[in-house]
N, CA and C atoms as an extended XYZ file, in Angstrom:
519
Properties=species:S:1:pos:R:3:atomname:S:1:resname:S:1:resid:I:1 pbc="F F F"
N         0.804       -1.195        0.000 N   MET     1
C         0.000        0.000        0.000 CA  MET     1
C         0.851        1.265        0.000 C   MET     1
N         2.159        1.092        0.198 N   ALA     2
C         3.037        2.265        0.229 CA  ALA     2
C         3.119        2.888       -1.163 C   ALA     2
N         3.160        4.204       -1.205 N   ASN     3
C         3.295        4.980       -2.442 CA  ASN     3
C         2.112        4.818       -3.394 C   ASN     3
N         0.928        4.529       -2.863 N   GLN     4
C        -0.240        4.410       -3.738 CA  GLN     4
C        -0.541        5.741       -4.425 C   GLN     4
N        -0.368        6.850       -3.675 N   GLY     5
C        -0.601        8.167       -4.255 CA  GLY     5
C         0.374        8.462       -5.381 C   GLY     5
N         1.629        8.077       -5.187 N   ALA     6
C         2.644        8.310       -6.217 CA  ALA     6
C         2.352        7.462       -7.462 C   ALA     6
N         1.910        6.235       -7.253 N   LYS     7
C         1.579        5.370       -8.389 CA  LYS     7
C         0.377        5.914       -9.151 C   LYS     7
N        -0.606        6.391       -8.407 N   LYS     8
C        -1.798        6.959       -9.043 CA  LYS     8
C        -1.431        8.209       -9.840 C   LYS     8
N        -0.592        9.068       -9.252 N   ARG     9
C        -0.169       10.293       -9.944 CA  ARG     9
C         0.619        9.946      -11.197 C   ARG     9
N         1.485        8.938      -11.119 N   ARG    10
C         2.270        8.520      -12.291 CA  ARG    10
C         1.353        8.082      -13.427 C   ARG    10
N         0.324        7.307      -13.101 N   GLU    11
C        -0.610        6.837      -14.130 CA  GLU    11
C        -1.441        7.988      -14.694 C   GLU    11
N        -1.886        8.904      -13.814 N   GLU    12
C        -2.648       10.063      -14.291 CA  GLU    12
C        -1.802       10.919      -15.231 C   GLU    12
N        -0.552       11.156      -14.849 N   ASN    13
C         0.338       11.955      -15.691 CA  ASN    13
C         0.607       11.275      -17.023 C   ASN    13
N         0.765        9.977      -16.997 N   LYS    14
C         1.007        9.224      -18.234 CA  LYS    14
C        -0.183        9.362      -19.185 C   LYS    14
N        -1.400        9.218      -18.649 N   LYS    15
C        -2.605        9.359      -19.464 CA  LYS    15
C        -2.746       10.794      -19.972 C   LYS    15
N        -2.478       11.754      -19.094 N   HIS    16
C        -2.630       13.158      -19.469 CA  HIS    16
C        -1.652       13.548      -20.581 C   HIS    16
N        -0.410       13.155      -20.449 N   MET    17
C         0.591       13.494      -21.463 CA  MET    17
C         0.292       12.789      -22.780 C   MET    17
N        -0.223       11.577      -22.709 N   SER    18
C        -0.600       10.862      -23.928 CA  SER    18
C        -1.769       11.563      -24.620 C   SER    18
N        -2.750       12.012      -23.850 N   LYS    19
C        -3.896       12.727      -24.416 CA  LYS    19
C        -3.451       14.049      -25.041 C   LYS    19
N        -2.558       14.756      -24.358 N   LEU    20
C        -2.049       16.025      -24.873 CA  LEU    20
C        -1.293       15.814      -26.182 C   LEU    20
N        -0.508       14.764      -26.257 N   LEU    21
C         0.230       14.453      -27.480 CA  LEU    21
C        -0.724       14.117      -28.630 C   LEU    21
N        -1.801       13.397      -28.314 N   ARG    22
C        -2.793       13.088      -29.360 CA  ARG    22
C        -3.440       14.363      -29.901 C   ARG    22
N        -3.753       15.326      -29.009 N   PHE    23
C        -4.320       16.602      -29.460 CA  PHE    23
C        -3.352       17.339      -30.379 C   PHE    23
N        -2.086       17.358      -30.004 N   ILE    24
C        -1.071       18.062      -30.791 CA  ILE    24
C        -0.914       17.421      -32.168 C   ILE    24
N        -0.804       16.104      -32.192 N   VAL    25
C        -0.639       15.396      -33.467 CA  VAL    25
C        -1.881       15.574      -34.338 C   VAL    25
N        -3.066       15.462      -33.745 N   ALA    26
C        -4.301       15.631      -34.515 CA  ALA    26
C        -4.392       17.038      -35.095 C   ALA    26
N        -4.017       18.029      -34.325 N   SER    27
C        -4.057       19.406      -34.812 CA  SER    27
C        -3.095       19.604      -35.974 C   SER    27
N        -1.885       19.066      -35.854 N   ASN    28
C        -0.908       19.174      -36.937 CA  ASN    28
C        -1.385       18.450      -38.196 C   ASN    28
N        -1.940       17.262      -38.028 N   VAL    29
C        -2.408       16.486      -39.175 CA  VAL    29
C        -3.561       17.200      -39.873 C   VAL    29
N        -4.510       17.702      -39.096 N   ILE    30
C        -5.639       18.425      -39.688 CA  ILE    30
C        -5.142       19.663      -40.431 C   ILE    30
N        -4.220       20.397      -39.808 N   HIS    31
C        -3.702       21.606      -40.445 CA  HIS    31
C        -2.997       21.273      -41.765 C   HIS    31
N        -2.153       20.261      -41.759 N   VAL    32
C        -1.424       19.905      -42.976 CA  VAL    32
C        -2.379       19.386      -44.044 C   VAL    32
N        -3.313       18.518      -43.661 N   LEU    33
C        -4.237       17.958      -44.649 CA  LEU    33
C        -5.120       19.034      -45.266 C   LEU    33
N        -5.711       19.859      -44.432 N   VAL    34
C        -6.672       20.829      -44.956 CA  VAL    34
C        -5.968       22.017      -45.596 C   VAL    34
N        -5.054       22.628      -44.860 N   ARG    35
C        -4.442       23.870      -45.359 CA  ARG    35
C        -3.434       23.611      -46.471 C   ARG    35
N        -2.587       22.619      -46.282 N   MET    36
C        -1.494       22.422      -47.232 CA  MET    36
C        -1.900       21.558      -48.439 C   MET    36
N        -2.847       20.646      -48.249 N   LEU    37
C        -3.211       19.772      -49.358 CA  LEU    37
C        -4.509       20.194      -50.056 C   LEU    37
N        -5.544       20.488      -49.280 N   ILE    38
C        -6.821       20.845      -49.897 CA  ILE    38
C        -6.795       22.281      -50.421 C   ILE    38
N        -6.317       23.214      -49.587 N   PHE    39
C        -6.245       24.622      -50.001 CA  PHE    39
C        -4.836       24.979      -50.470 C   PHE    39
N        -4.190       24.070      -51.174 N   HIS    40
C        -2.795       24.274      -51.584 CA  HIS    40
C        -2.613       25.465      -52.508 C   HIS    40
N        -3.659       25.841      -53.242 N   SER    41
C        -3.507       26.961      -54.172 CA  SER    41
C        -3.360       28.298      -53.443 C   SER    41
N        -3.891       28.393      -52.230 N   SER    42
C        -3.769       29.644      -51.469 CA  SER    42
C        -2.669       29.579      -50.416 C   SER    42
N        -1.882       28.520      -50.440 N   THR    43
C        -0.806       28.363      -49.470 CA  THR    43
C         0.447       29.071      -49.967 C   THR    43
N         1.048       29.848      -49.065 N   SER    44
C         2.281       30.556      -49.423 CA  SER    44
C         3.389       30.147      -48.455 C   SER    44
N         4.542       30.757      -48.614 N   TRP    45
C         5.672       30.458      -47.736 CA  TRP    45
C         5.361       30.860      -46.297 C   TRP    45
N         4.459       31.827      -46.099 N   LYS    46
C         4.085       32.249      -44.747 CA  LYS    46
C         3.381       31.129      -43.986 C   LYS    46
N         2.619       30.334      -44.708 N   HIS    47
C         1.921       29.229      -44.062 CA  HIS    47
C         2.893       28.150      -43.594 C   HIS    47
N         3.946       27.933      -44.366 N   TRP    48
C         4.961       26.965      -43.944 CA  TRP    48
C         5.708       27.478      -42.712 C   TRP    48
N         5.997       28.762      -42.692 N   ILE    49
C         6.644       29.345      -41.511 CA  ILE    49
C         5.706       29.236      -40.312 C   ILE    49
N         4.411       29.467      -40.534 N   GLY    50
C         3.429       29.331      -39.459 CA  GLY    50
C         3.383       27.915      -38.916 C   GLY    50
N         3.497       26.935      -39.799 N   LEU    51
C         3.511       25.542      -39.355 CA  LEU    51
C         4.736       25.265      -38.482 C   LEU    51
N         5.875       25.803      -38.865 N   PHE    52
C         7.077       25.605      -38.058 CA  PHE    52
C         7.002       26.356      -36.730 C   PHE    52
N         6.404       27.542      -36.737 N   VAL    53
C         6.243       28.315      -35.492 CA  VAL    53
C         5.326       27.579      -34.521 C   VAL    53
N         4.204       27.082      -35.040 N   THR    54
C         3.296       26.353      -34.151 CA  THR    54
C         3.914       25.043      -33.667 C   THR    54
N         4.715       24.413      -34.505 N   SER    55
C         5.390       23.186      -34.058 CA  SER    55
C         6.370       23.487      -32.926 C   SER    55
N         7.087       24.598      -33.037 N   ALA    56
C         7.989       25.000      -31.956 CA  ALA    56
C         7.199       25.404      -30.712 C   ALA    56
N         6.043       26.033      -30.927 N   ALA    57
C         5.206       26.442      -29.797 CA  ALA    57
C         4.603       25.234      -29.095 C   ALA    57
N         4.494       24.120      -29.778 N   TYR    58
C         4.080       22.871      -29.135 CA  TYR    58
C         5.243       22.212      -28.425 C   TYR    58
N         6.373       22.191      -29.091 N   LEU    59
C         7.514       21.423      -28.621 CA  LEU    59
C         8.035       21.904      -27.264 C   LEU    59
N         8.250       23.186      -27.122 N   LEU    60
C         8.854       23.701      -25.891 CA  LEU    60
C         7.972       23.490      -24.656 C   LEU    60
N         6.689       23.879      -24.671 N   PRO    61
C         5.871       23.618      -23.485 CA  PRO    61
C         5.646       22.127      -23.230 C   PRO    61
N         5.508       21.342      -24.300 N   TYR    62
C         5.288       19.908      -24.106 CA  TYR    62
C         6.505       19.250      -23.452 C   TYR    62
N         7.701       19.635      -23.884 N   GLN    63
C         8.900       19.077      -23.269 CA  GLN    63
C         8.998       19.456      -21.795 C   GLN    63
N         8.657       20.700      -21.469 N   GLN    64
C         8.697       21.130      -20.074 CA  GLN    64
C         7.667       20.363      -19.246 C   GLN    64
N         6.476       20.187      -19.787 N   LEU    65
C         5.453       19.416      -19.072 CA  LEU    65
C         5.877       17.954      -18.907 C   LEU    65
N         6.517       17.400      -19.913 N   ALA    66
C         6.982       16.009      -19.826 CA  ALA    66
C         8.032       15.862      -18.724 C   ALA    66
N         8.907       16.868      -18.581 N   LYS    67
C         9.897       16.833      -17.505 CA  LYS    67
C         9.219       16.940      -16.146 C   LYS    67
N         8.185       17.767      -16.070 N   MET    68
C         7.483       17.931      -14.801 CA  MET    68
C         6.693       16.678      -14.433 C   MET    68
N         6.167       15.969      -15.417 N   ALA    69
C         5.348       14.785      -15.176 CA  ALA    69
C         6.185       13.541      -14.928 C   ALA    69
N         7.476       13.627      -15.174 N   LYS    70
C         8.342       12.458      -15.057 CA  LYS    70
C         8.443       11.999      -13.598 C   LYS    70
N         8.179       10.725      -13.327 N   PRO    71
C         8.283       10.221      -11.958 CA  PRO    71
C         9.738       10.069      -11.515 C   PRO    71
N         9.949       10.106      -10.205 N   ALA    72
C        11.292        9.953       -9.642 CA  ALA    72
C        11.398        8.571       -8.991 C   ALA    72
N        12.505        7.897       -9.263 N   TYR    73
C        12.751        6.566       -8.724 CA  TYR    73
C        14.008        6.583       -7.874 C   TYR    73
N        14.071        5.688       -6.890 N   SER    74
C        15.272        5.554       -6.078 CA  SER    74
C        16.288        4.697       -6.828 C   SER    74
N        17.463        4.513       -6.226 N   ASP    75
C        18.518        3.727       -6.878 CA  ASP    75
C        18.116        2.271       -7.082 C   ASP    75
N        17.287        1.741       -6.195 N   ASP    76
C        16.873        0.348       -6.332 CA  ASP    76
C        15.605        0.186       -7.176 C   ASP    76
N        15.131        1.275       -7.792 N   GLY    77
C        14.003        1.200       -8.708 CA  GLY    77
C        12.653        1.439       -8.064 C   GLY    77
N        12.640        1.790       -6.790 N   GLU    78
C        11.373        2.045       -6.106 CA  GLU    78
C        10.860        3.442       -6.460 C   GLU    78
N         9.563        3.543       -6.659 N   LEU    79
C         8.938        4.816       -7.017 CA  LEU    79
C         8.939        5.740       -5.808 C   LEU    79
N         9.574        6.910       -5.959 N   LEU    80
C         9.610        7.893       -4.875 CA  LEU    80
C         8.535        8.958       -5.052 C   LEU    80
N         8.421        9.463       -6.274 N   ASP    81
C         7.483       10.541       -6.551 CA  ASP    81
C         6.830       10.278       -7.906 C   ASP    81
N         5.523       10.487       -7.975 N   GLY    82
C         4.780       10.226       -9.204 CA  GLY    82
C         4.860       11.332      -10.223 C   GLY    82
N         5.552       12.427       -9.894 N   GLY    83
C         5.647       13.556      -10.803 CA  GLY    83
C         4.768       14.700      -10.340 C   GLY    83
N         4.837       15.791      -11.060 N   PHE    84
C         4.091       17.006      -10.733 CA  PHE    84
C         2.614       16.814      -11.070 C   PHE    84
N         1.740       17.442      -10.295 N   ASP    85
C         0.311       17.368      -10.569 CA  ASP    85
C        -0.005       18.234      -11.785 C   ASP    85
N        -0.436       17.612      -12.861 N   MET    86
C        -0.683       18.323      -14.110 CA  MET    86
C        -1.956       19.167      -14.081 C   MET    86
N        -2.776       19.014      -13.044 N   LYS    87
C        -4.015       19.781      -12.955 CA  LYS    87
C        -3.846       21.031      -12.103 C   LYS    87
N        -2.646       21.304      -11.650 N   SER    88
C        -2.419       22.447      -10.772 CA  SER    88
C        -2.250       23.733      -11.578 C   SER    88
N        -2.386       24.836      -10.879 N   ASP    89
C        -2.222       26.144      -11.504 CA  ASP    89
C        -0.739       26.513      -11.517 C   ASP    89
N        -0.457       27.736      -11.855 N   GLY    90
C         0.925       28.203      -11.892 CA  GLY    90
C         1.540       27.942      -13.248 C   GLY    90
N         2.810       27.623      -13.251 N   ILE    91
C         3.543       27.446      -14.510 CA  ILE    91
C         2.968       26.300      -15.334 C   ILE    91
N         2.493       25.274      -14.666 N   CYS    92
C         1.896       24.138      -15.369 CA  CYS    92
C         0.645       24.590      -16.130 C   CYS    92
N        -0.169       25.390      -15.490 N   GLY    93
C        -1.368       25.915      -16.145 CA  GLY    93
C        -1.027       26.821      -17.316 C   GLY    93
N         0.018       27.636      -17.162 N   TYR    94
C         0.426       28.533      -18.250 CA  TYR    94
C         0.943       27.739      -19.455 C   TYR    94
N         1.682       26.676      -19.191 N   LEU    95
C         2.177       25.848      -20.292 CA  LEU    95
C         1.017       25.183      -21.033 C   LEU    95
N         0.032       24.713      -20.284 N   HIS    96
C        -1.154       24.148      -20.930 CA  HIS    96
C        -1.875       25.207      -21.758 C   HIS    96
N        -1.969       26.415      -21.220 N   ASP    97
C        -2.626       27.497      -21.965 CA  ASP    97
C        -1.919       27.777      -23.285 C   ASP    97
N        -0.598       27.775      -23.279 N   VAL    98
C         0.154       28.007      -24.516 CA  VAL    98
C        -0.151       26.905      -25.533 C   VAL    98
N        -0.218       25.676      -25.073 N   ILE    99
C        -0.515       24.561      -25.982 CA  ILE    99
C        -1.929       24.687      -26.538 C   ILE    99
N        -2.894       25.006      -25.674 N   TYR   100
C        -4.282       25.117      -26.137 CA  TYR   100
C        -4.476       26.307      -27.075 C   TYR   100
N        -3.818       27.415      -26.795 N   ILE   101
C        -3.900       28.570      -27.695 CA  ILE   101
C        -3.276       28.221      -29.044 C   ILE   101
N        -2.188       27.480      -29.022 N   THR   102
C        -1.537       27.068      -30.266 CA  THR   102
C        -2.438       26.144      -31.077 C   THR   102
N        -3.122       25.229      -30.408 N   ILE   103
C        -4.065       24.355      -31.118 CA  ILE   103
C        -5.154       25.197      -31.772 C   ILE   103
N        -5.691       26.158      -31.018 N   PHE   104
C        -6.734       27.027      -31.566 CA  PHE   104
C        -6.219       27.816      -32.764 C   PHE   104
N        -5.044       28.424      -32.615 N   VAL   105
C        -4.494       29.247      -33.699 CA  VAL   105
C        -4.229       28.392      -34.930 C   VAL   105
N        -3.684       27.217      -34.723 N   GLN   106
C        -3.352       26.373      -35.865 CA  GLN   106
C        -4.611       25.935      -36.619 C   GLN   106
N        -5.645       25.553      -35.894 N   LEU   107
C        -6.862       25.110      -36.565 CA  LEU   107
C        -7.665       26.276      -37.134 C   LEU   107
N        -7.705       27.388      -36.415 N   ALA   108
C        -8.471       28.536      -36.896 CA  ALA   108
C        -7.783       29.232      -38.059 C   ALA   108
N        -6.458       29.117      -38.150 N   SER   109
C        -5.755       29.748      -39.270 CA  SER   109
C        -6.056       29.070      -40.596 C   SER   109
N        -6.698       27.930      -40.558 N   ILE   110
C        -7.169       27.294      -41.785 CA  ILE   110
C        -8.254       28.168      -42.407 C   ILE   110
N        -9.089       28.743      -41.552 N   ILE   111
C       -10.200       29.578      -42.014 CA  ILE   111
C        -9.710       30.946      -42.466 C   ILE   111
N        -8.895       31.594      -41.601 N   SER   112
C        -8.427       32.943      -41.913 CA  SER   112
C        -7.056       33.167      -41.278 C   SER   112
N        -6.228       33.894      -41.984 N   ASP   113
C        -4.899       34.214      -41.457 CA  ASP   113
C        -4.955       35.228      -40.325 C   ASP   113
N        -6.070       35.853      -40.121 N   LYS   114
C        -6.220       36.845      -39.048 CA  LYS   114
C        -6.143       36.207      -37.658 C   LYS   114
N        -6.390       34.918      -37.583 N   PHE   115
C        -6.342       34.237      -36.286 CA  PHE   115
C        -4.932       34.168      -35.708 C   PHE   115
N        -3.918       34.464      -36.532 N   TRP   116
C        -2.552       34.488      -36.013 CA  TRP   116
C        -2.387       35.581      -34.964 C   TRP   116
N        -3.226       36.607      -35.020 N   TYR   117
C        -3.154       37.681      -34.027 CA  TYR   117
C        -3.539       37.194      -32.631 C   TYR   117
N        -4.186       36.047      -32.556 N   THR   118
C        -4.542       35.482      -31.256 CA  THR   118
C        -3.286       35.179      -30.433 C   THR   118
N        -2.182       34.935      -31.107 N   TYR   119
C        -0.924       34.684      -30.386 CA  TYR   119
C        -0.492       35.889      -29.542 C   TYR   119
N        -1.011       37.059      -29.833 N   LEU   120
C        -0.669       38.251      -29.050 CA  LEU   120
C        -1.230       38.183      -27.633 C   LEU   120
N        -2.160       37.259      -27.395 N   VAL   121
C        -2.706       37.078      -26.048 CA  VAL   121
C        -1.607       36.632      -25.083 C   VAL   121
N        -0.682       35.818      -25.537 N   ILE   122
C         0.348       35.263      -24.660 CA  ILE   122
C         1.277       36.358      -24.126 C   ILE   122
N         1.908       37.193      -24.976 N   PRO   123
C         2.749       38.248      -24.399 CA  PRO   123
C         1.938       39.314      -23.662 C   PRO   123
N         0.686       39.538      -24.064 N   ALA   124
C        -0.144       40.518      -23.353 CA  ALA   124
C        -0.420       40.043      -21.934 C   ALA   124
N        -0.712       38.769      -21.768 N   PHE   125
C        -0.943       38.225      -20.426 CA  PHE   125
C         0.341       38.260      -19.606 C   PHE   125
N         1.469       37.952      -20.235 N   GLY   126
C         2.753       38.039      -19.539 CA  GLY   126
C         3.051       39.452      -19.078 C   GLY   126
N         2.763       40.437      -19.912 N   ALA   127
C         2.975       41.837      -19.525 CA  ALA   127
C         2.053       42.227      -18.381 C   ALA   127
N         0.814       41.739      -18.408 N   TYR   128
C        -0.137       42.022      -17.330 CA  TYR   128
C         0.366       41.456      -16.002 C   TYR   128
N         0.822       40.218      -16.010 N   LYS   129
C         1.342       39.592      -14.788 CA  LYS   129
C         2.602       40.307      -14.308 C   LYS   129
N         3.471       40.683      -15.249 N   PHE   130
C         4.718       41.357      -14.892 CA  PHE   130
C         4.445       42.739      -14.321 C   PHE   130
N         3.438       43.438      -14.855 N   SER   131
C         3.110       44.770      -14.321 CA  SER   131
C         2.574       44.669      -12.903 C   SER   131
N         1.824       43.614      -12.613 N   GLY   132
C         1.349       43.398      -11.244 CA  GLY   132
C         2.495       43.118      -10.299 C   GLY   132
N         3.499       42.400      -10.788 N   LEU   133
C         4.685       42.119       -9.973 CA  LEU   133
C         5.461       43.400       -9.707 C   LEU   133
N         5.638       44.212      -10.742 N   LEU   134
C         6.359       45.480      -10.570 CA  LEU   134
C         5.612       46.437       -9.650 C   LEU   134
N         4.304       46.456       -9.755 N   LYS   135
C         3.489       47.341       -8.930 CA  LYS   135
C         3.671       47.003       -7.453 C   LYS   135
N         3.799       45.739       -7.142 N   GLY   136
C         3.996       45.314       -5.756 CA  GLY   136
C         5.388       45.620       -5.241 C   GLY   136
N         6.362       45.725       -6.140 N   LEU   137
C         7.744       45.973       -5.727 CA  LEU   137
C         8.081       47.451       -5.590 C   LEU   137
N         7.307       48.322       -6.235 N   LEU   138
C         7.596       49.749       -6.193 CA  LEU   138
C         7.349       50.311       -4.792 C   LEU   138
N         8.229       51.225       -4.336 N   PRO   139
C         8.019       51.812       -3.016 CA  PRO   139
C         6.799       52.726       -3.003 C   PRO   139
N         6.098       52.722       -1.888 N   GLY   140
C         4.935       53.589       -1.740 CA  GLY   140
C         3.659       53.013       -2.315 C   GLY   140
N         3.715       51.828       -2.856 N   SER   141
C         2.496       51.228       -3.407 CA  SER   141
C         2.027       50.130       -2.458 C   SER   141
N         1.283       50.516       -1.461 N   GLN   142
C         0.750       49.549       -0.504 CA  GLN   142
C        -0.468       48.907       -1.131 C   GLN   142
N        -0.674       47.667       -0.811 N   GLY   143
C        -1.790       46.928       -1.385 CA  GLY   143
C        -3.137       47.439       -0.904 C   GLY   143
N        -3.212       47.885        0.372 N   GLU   144
C        -4.482       48.322        0.922 CA  GLU   144
C        -4.442       49.809        1.209 C   GLU   144
N        -5.528       50.451        0.937 N   GLU   145
C        -5.659       51.844        1.300 CA  GLU   145
C        -6.405       51.899        2.624 C   GLU   145
N        -6.166       52.953        3.403 N   GLU   146
C        -6.889       53.095        4.656 CA  GLU   146
C        -8.327       53.442        4.338 C   GLU   146
N        -9.239       52.762        5.029 N   GLU   147
C       -10.638       53.052        4.786 CA  GLU   147
C       -11.111       54.134        5.750 C   GLU   147
N       -12.029       54.921        5.290 N   ASP   148
C       -12.524       56.004        6.141 CA  ASP   148
C       -13.472       55.446        7.199 C   ASP   148
N       -13.866       56.299        8.117 N   GLU   149
C       -14.681       55.886        9.267 CA  GLU   149
C       -16.029       55.329        8.830 C   GLU   149
N       -16.657       55.963        7.865 N   LYS   150
C       -17.979       55.540        7.409 CA  LYS   150
C       -17.919       54.141        6.777 C   LYS   150
N       -16.927       53.896        5.946 N   THR   151
C       -16.772       52.597        5.294 CA  THR   151
C       -16.454       51.508        6.310 C   THR   151
N       -15.615       51.849        7.297 N   ARG   152
C       -15.253       50.871        8.329 CA  ARG   152
C       -16.480       50.470        9.136 C   ARG   152
N       -17.300       51.439        9.537 N   LYS   153
C       -18.498       51.142       10.330 CA  LYS   153
C       -19.483       50.300        9.514 C   LYS   153
N       -19.613       50.619        8.248 N   LYS   154
C       -20.525       49.869        7.397 CA  LYS   154
C       -20.053       48.422        7.250 C   LYS   154
N       -18.745       48.238        7.060 N   ARG   155
C       -18.194       46.888        6.939 CA  ARG   155
C       -18.394       46.098        8.218 C   ARG   155
N       -18.133       46.725        9.379 N   GLU   156
C       -18.302       46.041       10.665 CA  GLU   156
C       -19.761       45.658       10.899 C   GLU   156
N       -20.693       46.525       10.514 N   LYS   157
C       -22.112       46.237       10.664 CA  LYS   157
C       -22.502       45.038        9.810 C   LYS   157
N       -21.995       44.994        8.590 N   MET   158
C       -22.296       43.862        7.706 CA  MET   158
C       -21.702       42.565        8.248 C   MET   158
N       -20.514       42.629        8.833 N   GLU   159
C       -19.888       41.442        9.418 CA  GLU   159
C       -20.695       40.940       10.607 C   GLU   159
N       -21.169       41.862       11.474 N   ARG   160
C       -21.989       41.461       12.620 CA  ARG   160
C       -23.285       40.824       12.137 C   ARG   160
N       -23.889       41.416       11.128 N   LYS   161
C       -25.136       40.899       10.598 CA  LYS   161
C       -24.940       39.501       10.004 C   LYS   161
N       -23.823       39.302        9.337 N   ALA   162
C       -23.548       38.001        8.722 CA  ALA   162
C       -23.231       36.936        9.757 C   ALA   162
N       -22.690       37.335       10.910 N   SER   163
C       -22.295       36.344       11.918 CA  SER   163
C       -23.451       35.938       12.828 C   SER   163
N       -24.582       36.643       12.793 N   ARG   164
C       -25.738       36.269       13.614 CA  ARG   164
C       -26.284       34.936       13.141 C   ARG   164
N       -26.796       34.182       14.118 N   THR   165
C       -27.419       32.911       13.753 CA  THR   165
C       -28.787       33.199       13.161 C   THR   165
N       -29.109       32.452       12.188 N   LYS   166
C       -30.377       32.646       11.501 CA  LYS   166
C       -31.322       31.519       11.893 C   LYS   166
N       -32.526       31.912       12.267 N   PHE   167
C       -33.538       30.934       12.648 CA  PHE   167
C       -34.535       30.797       11.510 C   PHE   167
N       -34.881       29.582       11.251 N   ILE   168
C       -35.871       29.311       10.213 CA  ILE   168
C       -37.173       28.936       10.889 C   ILE   168
N       -38.194       29.653       10.545 N   ARG   169
C       -39.492       29.366       11.137 CA  ARG   169
C       -40.168       28.254       10.364 C   ARG   169
N       -40.681       27.338       11.101 N   GLY   170
C       -41.412       26.242       10.475 CA  GLY   170
C       -42.899       26.404       10.739 C   GLY   170
N       -43.676       25.634       10.077 N   ARG   171
C       -45.121       25.690       10.285 CA  ARG   171
C       -45.475       24.847       11.484 C   ARG   171
N       -46.274       25.402       12.352 N   ASN   172
C       -46.775       24.650       13.497 CA  ASN   172
C       -48.157       24.135       13.175 C   ASN   172
N       -48.424       22.957       13.608 N   ARG   173
C       -49.763       22.397       13.344 CA  ARG   173
C       -50.462       22.161       14.620 C   ARG   173
């Protein structure tokens, strides 16, 4: 029964990475079949560059996720750790977002080349997160402002009201 959690996590990660790889391969195959073979007359060198860009955009996050999902074993082959939880937020979630945005861009670019602008979401979100980090580091930027007397009293009244026990009246017969 030892390391049941680690074994379960290892199996979940294995299934998750396999499913993610199937999505990536299916997206690439659909893009090549439809865009490059069916609509070959409207395909230019830009589309080939786009295919290579999206392939690189798949490769880097997928490799990082594969490293994170990799289980750790001891010298005698015993499972120590099942790998990182792939359903968690943080960097793991951001890597998944990059992969999902790439799948969307690759499939939607079959319809219109304007969907390539969707890739601007990634650096825009990074700039948003970075600005929040900088805002917290700048001197004189406290997270909370002092509330005035009226707001404080109103908040305290609402807290008292919320903490009272509530009685439900039933029907008496």
